N, C-alpha and C positions, 0 to 999 in steps of 0.2 A: 084276202087279208085275214091274218090270224093275229089276235091280241093275247099275250101272255105275261104273267108276272115272272120277272127274272128270278131265278134261285142264285143262291151263294156261288157255286162253282160252275154256273151256266158256260157253255162254249162260246156263247155270243157275246160275252163281256168284252173281248178286245174290239168286235164289230160296234159295239154301242159306244165305246170311248172314242172311236175312229169318227163316229157319225157326230157325236158331240163336238169333237175337235174341229170338224168341218164346218159346223153351223152355229156354235154357240159361242158368245164373247168371253165365257169363264166355264169352260167345259171340266168335267169331272175327270180324273184318271181312272184306268182300268182298277187300281186298288181302291179308291174312293167308292167306285161303283160297286166292286165286289164285298166291301165293308160296311155297306148302310146299315144304320142301326136298327134294332128290331121294329121301331116304329116306322121305318123308311120303305117305300114301296118303289118298284121301277117296273113300268110297263114297256113291253117291247112289241113293236108293230112289224109283222114279217110278210114279205110277198115272195112267194117262191123261195122261201128259205134264205131271203136277204133282208138283214135289218134295214128298215125303212124309216122307222120312227122311234122315239123315246119319250117317255114321259115319267119323271121322277117326282115324288112328293112325300111328305111326312104326315102322319096321322097321329096326332097326340090327344088323348081324350075326345073332345069333340071339335077340335080344330085341325083343319087341314092346311097344308102350306105348299104351294105348287113350287118346285125348285127348279126343273128345266122341262123343257117341252121342246122337241126337234123333230123336222121330217126332212129326208133326204130332198134335195133340190128336185129332181126330176119326178118325185111322187107329191109334190105340194099341189094344193088346191083339187085334191082327190078326196077328201073328207077324212084323212087319216089322223089329223091332229084334232080334229072335233069327236072322233071316235075314242081316241085315247082320252079326251078330257071327260067325255060322258062316262067312260069306265070308271075315271077316278072320282067323279061326281056322283057315282052311284054309292060310294061309302057313305055311313052314317056319320054327319057331321052338323054343327050348328053354323060354324063360319069357315069359309075358305078365303085364304090370301095369297096374293101374288105380286112380285114387282116386275116391271116392265120398263125398258129404256123409254125415256119420255117422247123421242123422236122416232119411234117405231109404230107409225100409224096403222100397219096393216095388223100387228099383234094386237094392239088395243082395240080396233074395230072387232076383231076375232073374239077377244074375252068380253067384250060388250055384248056381242051376239048370244053370249052364253048366260048373260044375266049379271055380270060383274060390273062394279061401280067403282069410279076412282075416289080414294078416301085420303090420300096425302102424298107425300113426295119424300125420298130419301136422296140426300145431297151427295153426290160423288159415289153412287152405289156401284157404277160401272165404269172403272177405271176413267175418272173424271167426267162421267156423264150421270145426270140424275136419273132416278127411277121414279115411275108413278106407282104408287101402292094401289091395288084394286082389291075389291071384297066382294065375296057372294055370301049371303046369308039364307040359311036354310030356316023355316019355322018347324017348331016342336021337336028338334033333334037335340038330344043331350046324351053326354056321356054316361 
């Protein structure tokens, strides 16, 4: 498996958008992926030149926010999601936040295994489903 940051005109953008469409409740379009702000990062996991995972996030000052993470069905439970999260968490930050559907127990367990803790809820965040806000804090990291 290879982990790389996506570049603006990367030929894998359509494959990334397709993976998001197949796996996420609110997928990004090709245009959205291609035009992430300067603070945006987009990690791609490749296996034999096939896009099998994506992880997008924003890093603003010392705050990191996970936007989307997805792994193709046939590649789940192989450590790809954890590898992408670890690459993201290697950034310098003081707090990382994310939202997860409140009934997605496997994702909540996954985030807890990385040290995230529940800190609140967002009503109707996912098309009439509530989201749990999860936070991970790092010590001694500042902007």
